[in-house]
PLY file of the C-alpha trace (Angstrom):
ply
format ascii 1.0
element vertex 405
property float x
property float y
property float z
element edge 404
property int vertex1
property int vertex2
end_header
33.88 -133.05 -7.99
31.42 -132.88 -10.88
27.82 -131.86 -10.65
25.11 -134.39 -11.41
23.84 -134.60 -14.98
20.68 -132.61 -14.26
19.55 -129.85 -16.57
21.86 -126.90 -15.88
20.70 -123.44 -14.88
23.22 -121.86 -17.25
25.28 -123.29 -20.10
28.51 -121.59 -21.13
29.69 -122.34 -24.66
33.48 -122.02 -24.75
36.01 -122.85 -22.07
38.70 -120.33 -22.94
39.83 -117.62 -20.56
36.57 -115.63 -20.72
34.14 -118.56 -20.59
36.06 -120.25 -17.77
36.24 -117.00 -15.79
32.47 -116.58 -16.13
31.91 -120.14 -14.94
34.17 -119.64 -11.93
32.53 -116.30 -11.09
29.11 -118.01 -11.04
30.27 -121.07 -9.13
29.82 -119.39 -5.74
26.07 -119.27 -6.39
23.55 -122.09 -6.05
23.19 -122.31 -9.83
24.10 -125.47 -11.73
26.66 -124.54 -14.39
27.66 -126.55 -17.45
30.70 -125.37 -19.40
31.00 -126.91 -22.88
34.52 -126.79 -24.38
35.04 -128.02 -27.95
38.69 -128.95 -27.37
39.48 -132.34 -25.79
40.85 -132.48 -22.25
44.27 -133.80 -23.30
44.81 -130.69 -25.45
43.95 -128.34 -22.58
46.36 -130.22 -20.31
49.30 -129.94 -22.74
51.65 -126.94 -22.85
51.09 -124.63 -25.80
54.13 -124.94 -28.12
53.55 -121.36 -29.29
53.37 -120.07 -25.70
50.62 -117.67 -26.77
50.25 -114.96 -24.16
47.97 -112.06 -23.25
48.31 -108.86 -21.29
46.06 -109.21 -18.26
45.60 -105.62 -17.12
45.63 -104.80 -13.41
41.84 -104.34 -13.33
41.31 -107.82 -14.81
43.91 -109.28 -12.45
41.93 -107.90 -9.50
38.75 -109.53 -10.83
40.52 -112.87 -11.22
41.97 -112.48 -7.72
38.40 -112.37 -6.35
37.92 -115.78 -7.98
40.94 -117.19 -6.15
43.24 -116.97 -9.20
46.57 -115.34 -8.39
47.81 -113.96 -11.72
51.08 -112.90 -10.08
51.89 -116.57 -9.51
51.60 -117.56 -13.17
52.38 -114.30 -14.99
55.19 -111.79 -15.52
54.57 -108.28 -14.14
54.47 -105.35 -16.56
55.72 -102.34 -14.63
56.06 -99.92 -17.52
55.29 -99.49 -21.22
57.55 -97.80 -23.72
56.08 -96.77 -27.09
57.90 -94.99 -29.91
57.29 -94.23 -33.56
59.81 -95.57 -36.10
62.76 -93.13 -36.27
60.85 -89.99 -35.29
61.27 -87.93 -32.12
57.99 -88.86 -30.44
57.70 -91.43 -27.71
56.03 -92.11 -24.40
56.70 -94.22 -21.31
53.93 -95.20 -18.91
55.19 -96.26 -15.50
52.99 -97.91 -12.86
54.86 -96.04 -10.12
53.51 -92.74 -11.46
50.02 -93.98 -10.54
51.15 -95.38 -7.20
50.77 -98.97 -8.43
53.10 -101.96 -8.40
52.36 -102.97 -11.99
50.19 -102.17 -15.00
49.29 -105.82 -15.41
50.80 -109.21 -16.20
51.81 -111.11 -19.32
50.27 -114.56 -18.88
50.35 -117.64 -21.09
46.80 -118.23 -22.28
47.03 -121.99 -21.75
48.35 -121.64 -18.19
45.51 -119.31 -17.27
42.97 -121.67 -18.84
44.44 -124.60 -16.92
44.35 -122.65 -13.66
40.71 -121.66 -14.13
39.70 -125.19 -15.16
41.44 -126.70 -12.15
39.52 -124.36 -9.87
36.23 -125.12 -11.64
36.80 -128.87 -11.30
36.64 -128.50 -7.50
33.19 -126.86 -7.53
30.29 -129.22 -6.90
27.83 -127.16 -8.95
30.02 -126.94 -12.09
30.39 -129.52 -14.87
33.22 -129.27 -17.37
32.40 -131.05 -20.63
35.35 -131.46 -23.00
35.05 -132.28 -26.69
31.54 -130.83 -26.56
30.72 -128.56 -29.48
27.29 -127.02 -29.11
25.18 -126.73 -32.23
21.72 -125.27 -32.76
20.16 -123.01 -30.15
16.36 -123.08 -29.89
14.66 -120.73 -27.40
11.24 -121.88 -26.22
9.43 -119.89 -23.58
11.48 -119.66 -20.41
14.19 -122.07 -21.68
16.63 -122.50 -24.53
17.67 -125.85 -25.95
21.12 -126.78 -27.27
22.59 -129.98 -28.68
26.18 -131.18 -28.14
25.96 -134.21 -30.43
25.31 -136.66 -27.61
22.43 -135.07 -25.76
19.92 -132.28 -25.96
20.14 -129.83 -23.05
17.67 -127.26 -21.77
18.67 -124.24 -19.69
17.52 -120.80 -18.61
20.48 -118.99 -20.16
23.09 -119.75 -22.83
26.29 -117.67 -22.54
28.36 -117.78 -25.72
32.13 -117.28 -25.42
33.31 -119.37 -28.37
35.55 -116.80 -30.06
35.31 -114.69 -33.19
33.97 -117.42 -35.47
31.24 -118.51 -33.07
28.96 -121.09 -34.65
26.20 -120.41 -32.12
26.24 -116.70 -32.90
25.78 -117.57 -36.55
23.05 -120.11 -35.71
21.17 -117.39 -33.84
21.47 -115.12 -36.87
23.22 -112.27 -35.05
25.06 -110.20 -37.70
28.50 -108.66 -37.18
30.32 -105.62 -38.50
33.91 -106.40 -39.56
36.91 -104.37 -40.61
39.81 -106.20 -42.26
43.15 -104.52 -41.54
44.91 -106.47 -44.31
47.55 -107.33 -41.74
48.71 -110.47 -39.99
49.99 -110.80 -36.45
53.12 -112.93 -36.11
53.59 -114.40 -32.64
56.57 -116.20 -31.12
58.82 -116.29 -28.05
62.16 -114.52 -28.53
65.39 -114.92 -26.51
67.07 -111.55 -25.84
70.58 -110.55 -24.84
69.37 -107.99 -22.30
66.64 -108.53 -19.68
63.32 -106.84 -20.40
63.17 -105.11 -17.01
59.41 -105.80 -16.82
58.89 -103.31 -19.66
56.48 -103.79 -22.56
58.05 -102.33 -25.70
56.13 -101.27 -28.79
57.63 -99.71 -31.90
55.41 -98.43 -34.71
56.63 -98.99 -38.26
55.04 -98.02 -41.60
53.98 -101.65 -42.08
52.60 -102.15 -38.54
53.68 -102.23 -34.87
56.13 -104.59 -33.20
55.45 -105.45 -29.55
58.04 -107.18 -27.36
56.34 -108.08 -24.10
58.08 -109.19 -20.88
57.86 -112.97 -20.62
58.94 -115.69 -18.24
62.64 -116.64 -18.47
63.80 -119.82 -20.18
64.54 -122.85 -17.96
68.21 -121.83 -17.87
67.27 -118.30 -16.75
67.82 -116.61 -20.13
65.61 -113.54 -20.64
62.76 -113.86 -23.13
60.01 -111.72 -24.62
56.68 -112.54 -26.21
56.62 -111.13 -29.75
53.57 -109.76 -31.56
54.61 -108.36 -34.95
51.76 -106.85 -36.95
52.65 -106.54 -40.62
50.86 -106.11 -43.92
49.77 -109.38 -45.48
52.50 -109.54 -48.12
55.23 -108.61 -45.63
53.93 -111.12 -43.07
53.87 -113.94 -45.62
57.43 -113.15 -46.64
58.56 -113.08 -43.00
56.87 -116.38 -42.20
58.68 -118.02 -45.13
62.12 -117.14 -43.72
64.39 -119.49 -41.77
64.68 -118.62 -38.08
68.13 -117.02 -38.38
67.05 -114.77 -41.25
63.78 -113.90 -39.50
65.71 -112.83 -36.40
67.91 -110.57 -38.49
64.81 -108.92 -39.98
63.29 -108.57 -36.50
66.50 -107.04 -35.15
66.55 -104.47 -37.95
62.88 -103.63 -37.45
62.85 -103.49 -33.65
66.29 -102.05 -32.94
68.93 -102.57 -30.24
66.80 -101.89 -27.14
67.04 -105.49 -25.90
70.47 -106.19 -27.34
70.94 -109.11 -29.70
67.90 -111.24 -30.48
69.50 -114.65 -30.82
66.86 -117.38 -30.60
63.18 -117.80 -31.46
60.53 -120.41 -30.69
57.84 -121.69 -33.06
56.10 -118.97 -35.07
52.48 -118.55 -36.17
50.55 -115.84 -38.00
46.87 -114.93 -37.88
44.81 -112.32 -39.77
43.99 -109.07 -37.98
40.56 -107.49 -38.05
38.01 -105.69 -35.93
34.60 -107.20 -35.20
31.47 -106.10 -33.40
28.13 -107.89 -33.09
25.08 -105.75 -33.86
23.49 -107.17 -30.72
24.99 -108.96 -27.71
21.72 -110.65 -26.81
18.98 -112.84 -28.20
16.19 -114.82 -26.55
17.76 -116.63 -23.59
21.27 -116.15 -25.01
24.10 -113.66 -24.61
27.45 -113.03 -26.30
30.65 -112.12 -24.49
34.35 -111.88 -25.27
35.49 -112.31 -28.85
32.09 -113.72 -29.82
30.73 -110.20 -29.28
33.69 -108.00 -30.22
37.28 -108.13 -31.41
39.91 -105.39 -31.57
43.37 -104.88 -33.06
45.99 -106.41 -30.74
48.24 -103.31 -30.72
47.16 -102.32 -27.19
46.63 -105.84 -25.81
43.09 -105.03 -24.70
40.98 -107.81 -26.23
40.92 -110.39 -23.46
40.44 -107.67 -20.83
37.23 -106.53 -22.50
36.06 -110.15 -22.40
36.90 -110.48 -18.71
34.96 -107.29 -17.99
32.04 -108.84 -19.90
32.27 -111.94 -17.70
32.44 -109.89 -14.50
29.39 -107.83 -15.48
27.27 -110.79 -16.56
28.18 -112.81 -13.46
27.17 -109.91 -11.18
23.77 -109.60 -12.89
23.03 -113.35 -12.93
24.08 -113.87 -9.30
21.94 -110.96 -8.11
18.92 -112.20 -10.05
19.33 -115.72 -8.65
19.68 -114.34 -5.12
16.42 -112.43 -5.54
14.66 -115.47 -6.97
14.27 -113.77 -10.35
14.71 -115.19 -13.84
18.39 -114.71 -14.78
17.76 -115.40 -18.46
15.03 -112.85 -19.11
15.59 -110.23 -21.79
15.40 -107.29 -19.37
18.41 -108.58 -17.44
20.37 -109.34 -20.61
19.56 -105.88 -21.87
21.15 -104.40 -18.73
24.30 -106.39 -19.54
24.35 -105.05 -23.11
23.72 -101.44 -22.05
26.55 -101.70 -19.52
29.17 -103.33 -21.73
28.54 -101.89 -25.18
29.93 -98.35 -24.52
33.24 -99.66 -23.13
33.65 -102.18 -25.94
32.74 -99.72 -28.70
34.99 -97.01 -27.28
37.93 -99.41 -27.11
37.26 -100.69 -30.62
37.13 -97.13 -31.96
40.27 -96.12 -30.06
42.36 -99.07 -31.25
41.10 -98.66 -34.80
41.94 -94.94 -34.80
45.32 -95.60 -33.19
46.10 -98.19 -35.87
45.11 -95.85 -38.70
46.94 -92.87 -37.17
50.22 -94.73 -36.84
49.85 -96.36 -40.27
49.56 -92.94 -41.90
52.95 -91.71 -43.16
51.85 -88.22 -44.33
54.63 -86.00 -42.96
52.49 -83.29 -41.24
50.39 -85.97 -39.50
53.52 -87.85 -38.47
54.92 -84.64 -36.96
51.69 -83.91 -35.08
51.48 -87.51 -33.87
54.97 -87.43 -32.46
54.51 -83.96 -30.99
51.38 -85.29 -29.25
53.30 -88.18 -27.72
56.05 -85.85 -26.56
53.52 -83.45 -25.03
51.79 -86.33 -23.24
55.14 -87.52 -21.88
55.70 -84.05 -20.42
52.17 -83.69 -18.93
51.88 -85.78 -15.73
48.06 -85.50 -15.26
47.42 -86.73 -18.81
49.94 -89.51 -18.36
48.16 -90.67 -15.20
44.89 -90.94 -17.18
46.63 -93.08 -19.80
48.21 -95.23 -17.10
44.81 -95.93 -15.57
43.53 -96.89 -19.03
46.51 -99.21 -19.52
45.73 -100.78 -16.14
42.15 -101.45 -17.23
40.72 -99.18 -14.55
39.13 -96.61 -16.84
36.33 -98.75 -18.26
35.04 -100.64 -15.24
31.43 -101.77 -15.15
28.79 -99.40 -13.80
25.46 -101.19 -13.88
22.43 -99.08 -14.82
19.41 -99.01 -12.60
16.88 -101.77 -13.22
14.31 -100.96 -15.86
0 1
1 2
2 3
3 4
4 5
5 6
6 7
7 8
8 9
9 10
10 11
11 12
12 13
13 14
14 15
15 16
16 17
17 18
18 19
19 20
20 21
21 22
22 23
23 24
24 25
25 26
26 27
27 28
28 29
29 30
30 31
31 32
32 33
33 34
34 35
35 36
36 37
37 38
38 39
39 40
40 41
41 42
42 43
43 44
44 45
45 46
46 47
47 48
48 49
49 50
50 51
51 52
52 53
53 54
54 55
55 56
56 57
57 58
58 59
59 60
60 61
61 62
62 63
63 64
64 65
65 66
66 67
67 68
68 69
69 70
70 71
71 72
72 73
73 74
74 75
75 76
76 77
77 78
78 79
79 80
80 81
81 82
82 83
83 84
84 85
85 86
86 87
87 88
88 89
89 90
90 91
91 92
92 93
93 94
94 95
95 96
96 97
97 98
98 99
99 100
100 101
101 102
102 103
103 104
104 105
105 106
106 107
107 108
108 109
109 110
110 111
111 112
112 113
113 114
114 115
115 116
116 117
117 118
118 119
119 120
120 121
121 122
122 123
123 124
124 125
125 126
126 127
127 128
128 129
129 130
130 131
131 132
132 133
133 134
134 135
135 136
136 137
137 138
138 139
139 140
140 141
141 142
142 143
143 144
144 145
145 146
146 147
147 148
148 149
149 150
150 151
151 152
152 153
153 154
154 155
155 156
156 157
157 158
158 159
159 160
160 161
161 162
162 163
163 164
164 165
165 166
166 167
167 168
168 169
169 170
170 171
171 172
172 173
173 174
174 175
175 176
176 177
177 178
178 179
179 180
180 181
181 182
182 183
183 184
184 185
185 186
186 187
187 188
188 189
189 190
190 191
191 192
192 193
193 194
194 195
195 196
196 197
197 198
198 199
199 200
200 201
201 202
202 203
203 204
204 205
205 206
206 207
207 208
208 209
209 210
210 211
211 212
212 213
213 214
214 215
215 216
216 217
217 218
218 219
219 220
220 221
221 222
222 223
223 224
224 225
225 226
226 227
227 228
228 229
229 230
230 231
231 232
232 233
233 234
234 235
235 236
236 237
237 238
238 239
239 240
240 241
241 242
242 243
243 244
244 245
245 246
246 247
247 248
248 249
249 250
250 251
251 252
252 253
253 254
254 255
255 256
256 257
257 258
258 259
259 260
260 261
261 262
262 263
263 264
264 265
265 266
266 267
267 268
268 269
269 270
270 271
271 272
272 273
273 274
274 275
275 276
276 277
277 278
278 279
279 280
280 281
281 282
282 283
283 284
284 285
285 286
286 287
287 288
288 289
289 290
290 291
291 292
292 293
293 294
294 295
295 296
296 297
297 298
298 299
299 300
300 301
301 302
302 303
303 304
304 305
305 306
306 307
307 308
308 309
309 310
310 311
311 312
312 313
313 314
314 315
315 316
316 317
317 318
318 319
319 320
320 321
321 322
322 323
323 324
324 325
325 326
326 327
327 328
328 329
329 330
330 331
331 332
332 333
333 334
334 335
335 336
336 337
337 338
338 339
339 340
340 341
341 342
342 343
343 344
344 345
345 346
346 347
347 348
348 349
349 350
350 351
351 352
352 353
353 354
354 355
355 356
356 357
357 358
358 359
359 360
360 361
361 362
362 363
363 364
364 365
365 366
366 367
367 368
368 369
369 370
370 371
371 372
372 373
373 374
374 375
375 376
376 377
377 378
378 379
379 380
380 381
381 382
382 383
383 384
384 385
385 386
386 387
387 388
388 389
389 390
390 391
391 392
392 393
393 394
394 395
395 396
396 397
397 398
398 399
399 400
400 401
401 402
402 403
403 404
């Protein structure tokens, strides 16, 4: 059931995984929520031909479970990760069992998760889902902010922006970003494998970039499949994308190795540029950034969407508590608490993934030896491995709200 067309208490720009999760997290309050998604409904309802997928870490899965979304029902468990460096001796395996857990997380199709969240939102009487609604200018005035979707001007207490990296509203508000171009592209596709993945996420680091083969749902006939993310330098990526499927698979087999047996079939491919991004500020008057609108990291560790979901969890907690107390949930002091809480986790993850990328891209022999020796030492040190496992599960950067100013 849809809410009436009254002025909403909060408008969420962007109905992807992060924006929809925020809307669902707020829907158990008395607030009127309007979620504006630029894509039309028929596109959201269709399967994604690319089967784009994300690693939903265990910590994020627990958050989504509190919203009534069972990730285990729509995703493939990741029970272990295996990482190794080209043809050197170093390598590490992180196993959920070593931390007493059933899994590190789940590989979930982005579109399926979006559909699941939207279906849940559509049942909430205080939530309105507006499709084909692209919000334009944002104009704060006193205790409200006004936005325009092309058909109507809306006023609300708080505008939450989860539009993605190229957010038009972030640009309209004049919030600058820091960017780092990796001069790489990420090639994504679904790959059929001779051997089953065994719920293991594989990642091999090459001089030109890492290859990740992530455990994915089987084909309709039961054949094992993996979700591929191949990060390669721009020139190499363009050459790979120009190949016929059979030739591409041969190149992938040579680059990845025999771990999963013969790679014999591939779905549609796409490539996208890789970069890091961070907004100088997450907040403005009556507006707040979350997810990729606020920060973006290299995909080598699969952490991006999990940072966004932690943003959504933090912001929802603050807004719900303010509403319960009868306070203004769009005031700058509250938004500042959100920024102070989320910025350290996001910056630390951005720095870690950036350093990891640069470390493994460096082929200087002494550094390569030290890098591989470090991985071997970590593999042989159980306490350190358990710390890394908790990080992989998304349990090391949970939100700890500061005291109210």
